[in-house]
N, C-alpha and C positions, 0 to 999 in steps of 0.2 A: 504494500500500500504506500502510495506517495506520501512523503512527509511523516512517516511513522516514527522516525527518529525525533521529530519535533513534538511528539505526543499530542498530535492534533486529532480531535475527534469530531464526529458529526452526529446529529440526531434530529428528529422531528418531534415537535410537541403539538399535539392536536388539542386546541383550546375549545373543548366541547363537552357537554355533560350528557351526551347520549349514552344510555345504559349499555347498549350493545357494542359500543365503539372498542373497548378493550379486546373483546373476542374477535372482532373484525380485524384489528391490527395484528393480533397474534396469528391469524390465518394468513394475512398479507405477508408478514415476516417469514413465515414458513414457506409460502408459495414462491416468494422472491429469493429465498435462501439468504436472507440478510444475516451477516455475521458481525460486521464492525459498524453497524448503523442501528441506533436505538430509536424505537418508536415509543412515545409516552403520551399520556393524557393528563391535561390540567383543566382547571375551571375555565369557563368561557372568556374571562378577562385576562388569563395568563398570569405568569409571574410578574409581580409589581416592578421588579428591577429591570425587566425587559422593555417596559413602556410600550406594550403592544397597542397599536391603534385599533380602536373599536370598529372602525370603518374598513379595516383591511381584511381581505380574504386570505392573503399570503403575506407573512412577515418573515424576513430573513434577519437574524441577529448574529453579529460576529462579536465574540468576546474573548478576552484573554485575562487569565488570572482573576476571574469573577468580575471583571469590569467590561461593560458594554463598549465596544469600539465603534460599531456601526449598526444602524437599524434601518432596514428598508421595508417599506409597506406598499403593498400592491392590491388593487381591486382585482376581482376575478377576470382572467384573460389579459391583464395588463403587463405581466412579467414577460419582458421581451429578451431576445438573444443579447442585445446590447446591455441590458440590465444585468444579465448573468455574467457577461464579460467584465463589467465593472465590479461586481461582487467578487468574482474570482481574483481580480487584480487586488482588491482590498485584502483578501485572504492571504495572498502572496506577501503583502506588507507585514502581516502578523507573524507569519512563519519564517521570516527571513533569518 
């Protein structure tokens, strides 16, 4: 895995209180054979420290040593290839 020596990790937190979501995520993780990627569930507002936008459908948070470095919020369908390029560039700054 790229940057494994940097102890970089990744995960997805689903901010949703649907009762069946944990079971669905467990099935998804098994189907996709996820090994180094964590799927988690939190309340709809998400962790306070992440400052999740209530209007966002997708939020990408980059953090280092428990400090948020960048926070990107997108409405459904608005996350573009150029946004991903910018996020990846910011990740590169963190793991340098």
